[in-house]
C-alpha positions as CSV (number, residue, x, y, z in Angstrom):
1,M,0.0,0.0,0.0
2,K,1.4,3.4,-1.0
3,T,1.6,6.2,1.5
4,G,2.9,9.7,1.7
5,A,4.9,11.0,-1.3
6,D,4.4,7.7,-3.2
7,L,0.7,7.9,-2.9
8,I,0.6,11.6,-3.9
9,A,2.8,10.7,-6.9
10,A,0.5,7.9,-8.0
11,V,-2.6,10.0,-7.7
12,E,-1.0,12.9,-9.6
13,A,0.0,10.4,-12.3
14,G,-3.6,9.4,-12.6
15,L,-4.7,13.1,-12.8
16,E,-2.0,13.7,-15.5
17,E,-3.3,10.9,-17.5
18,I,-6.9,12.3,-17.5
19,R,-5.9,16.0,-17.7
20,P,-5.5,16.2,-21.5
21,F,-9.1,15.1,-22.0
22,L,-10.3,17.8,-19.6
23,Q,-8.1,20.4,-21.1
24,R,-9.4,19.6,-24.6
25,D,-12.8,20.9,-23.4
26,K,-11.1,23.9,-21.7
27,G,-11.3,22.4,-18.2
28,D,-8.7,21.1,-15.8
29,I,-8.3,19.4,-12.4
30,E,-6.2,19.8,-9.3
31,L,-5.4,17.7,-6.3
32,V,-6.7,19.2,-3.1
33,S,-6.0,16.5,-0.6
34,I,-5.8,12.8,0.1
35,D,-7.6,11.8,3.4
36,E,-6.9,8.6,5.3
37,D,-4.8,7.4,2.3
38,K,-8.0,6.4,0.5
39,F,-10.2,9.5,-0.2
40,V,-9.0,11.9,-2.9
41,K,-10.4,15.4,-3.0
42,V,-10.0,17.3,-6.3
43,R,-11.1,20.7,-7.6
44,L,-12.5,20.8,-11.1
45,L,-11.4,24.0,-13.0
46,G,-12.5,25.9,-16.1
47,T,-15.4,24.6,-18.1
48,C,-15.6,21.6,-15.8
49,V,-17.1,23.7,-13.1
50,G,-20.8,23.6,-13.4
51,C,-20.8,21.2,-16.3
52,H,-23.8,19.0,-16.3
53,V,-21.7,15.9,-17.0
54,N,-18.9,16.6,-14.5
55,Q,-20.1,14.0,-12.0
56,M,-20.1,11.3,-14.7
57,T,-16.7,12.5,-15.8
58,L,-15.5,12.4,-12.2
59,K,-16.7,8.8,-11.5
60,S,-16.2,7.1,-14.9
61,G,-13.0,9.0,-15.9
62,V,-11.1,10.5,-13.1
63,E,-11.9,8.0,-10.4
64,L,-11.2,5.0,-12.5
65,T,-7.9,6.5,-13.8
66,V,-6.7,7.4,-10.3
67,K,-7.6,3.9,-9.0
68,K,-5.6,2.4,-11.8
69,H,-2.5,4.2,-10.5
70,A,-3.4,3.9,-6.8
71,P,-5.7,0.9,-6.2
72,Q,-6.2,1.7,-2.5
73,I,-8.2,4.8,-3.3
74,E,-11.9,4.3,-2.5
75,S,-13.4,7.5,-4.0
76,V,-12.6,10.8,-5.7
77,I,-14.7,13.7,-4.5
78,D,-15.1,17.0,-6.3
79,V,-14.9,19.9,-3.9
80,S,-15.1,22.7,-6.5
81,G,-18.1,24.3,-4.8
82,E,-16.7,24.2,-1.3
83,K,-14.7,26.9,0.5
84,L,-11.5,25.3,1.5
85,E,-8.4,26.4,3.4
86,E,-5.7,27.4,0.9
87,D,-2.9,25.9,2.9
88,Y,-3.5,22.4,1.5
89,R,-0.6,22.8,-1.0
90,D,1.8,22.9,1.9
91,S,0.5,19.7,3.3
92,L,0.7,17.9,0.0
93,E,4.5,18.5,-0.1
94,A,5.2,17.3,3.4
């Protein structure tokens, strides 16, 4: 089971794999956090925000791709509409 930096790298690799498809439609995605080494929070960006198919994209595209790189991940959650602390980037690099 991956933890720490290895898990972050695996999740980021999954996001990098799906990113070109999102960018083709003028969207993007960023990693917000990984909780308990199994729950990934992401923020959809650009045209992905408010898109009526973003939940389908999240589950059938992003979640499956992330799980391919990090099988221990149970779910990927979009937190685009939530107000979050902006210090998460510091914790991702710890």
